[in-house]
C-alpha positions in Angstrom: 21.1 -145.2 -4.6 22.9 -145.0 -1.3 21.5 -143.6 1.9 23.9 -140.7 1.8 22.9 -139.6 -1.7 19.2 -139.9 -0.6 19.9 -137.7 2.4 21.7 -135.2 0.3 18.8 -135.0 -2.2 16.3 -134.5 0.7 18.5 -131.8 2.2 18.8 -130.0 -1.1 15.0 -130.1 -1.6 14.5 -128.8 1.9 16.9 -126.0 1.4 15.2 -125.0 -1.9 11.7 -125.1 -0.3 13.0 -122.9 2.6 14.5 -120.4 0.2 11.2 -120.2 -1.7 9.3 -119.7 1.5 11.6 -116.9 2.6 11.3 -115.2 -0.7 7.6 -115.3 -0.7 7.5 -114.0 2.9 9.8 -111.0 1.9 7.6 -110.2 -1.1 4.4 -110.4 0.9 5.9 -107.9 3.4 6.1 -105.3 0.7 3.2 -102.8 0.2 0.5 -104.0 -2.3 1.5 -101.2 -4.8 5.1 -102.6 -5.0 3.8 -106.1 -5.3 1.8 -105.0 -8.3 4.7 -103.2 -9.8 6.9 -106.3 -9.7 4.1 -108.5 -11.0 3.4 -110.6 -7.9 0.5 -112.7 -9.2 -1.7 -112.5 -6.1 -1.5 -108.8 -5.5 -4.4 -108.1 -7.9 -6.6 -110.6 -6.0 -8.3 -108.0 -3.9 -12.0 -108.8 -4.4 -11.9 -111.5 -1.6 -9.7 -109.5 0.7 -7.4 -112.4 1.3 -4.3 -113.8 -0.3 -3.7 -117.5 -0.6 -0.4 -119.3 -0.5 1.6 -120.4 -3.5 0.0 -123.3 -5.2 -3.5 -122.3 -4.1 -4.5 -121.9 -7.7 -4.5 -125.7 -8.1 -8.1 -126.9 -8.1 -9.5 -123.6 -7.0 -11.4 -123.1 -10.3 
């Protein structure tokens, strides 16, 4: 694997992560009722009053 292909792979992964972050941020800016309507998984987690980030389910139980 060459250095250029490694850099290209890293840039692609970074771009995908940034797109996921921006999507999550846009969905979280919606009212809770709309989040529930579209099935956002953490919208129903109201008993603690906080919402954790994506991947917070790992090891939480």
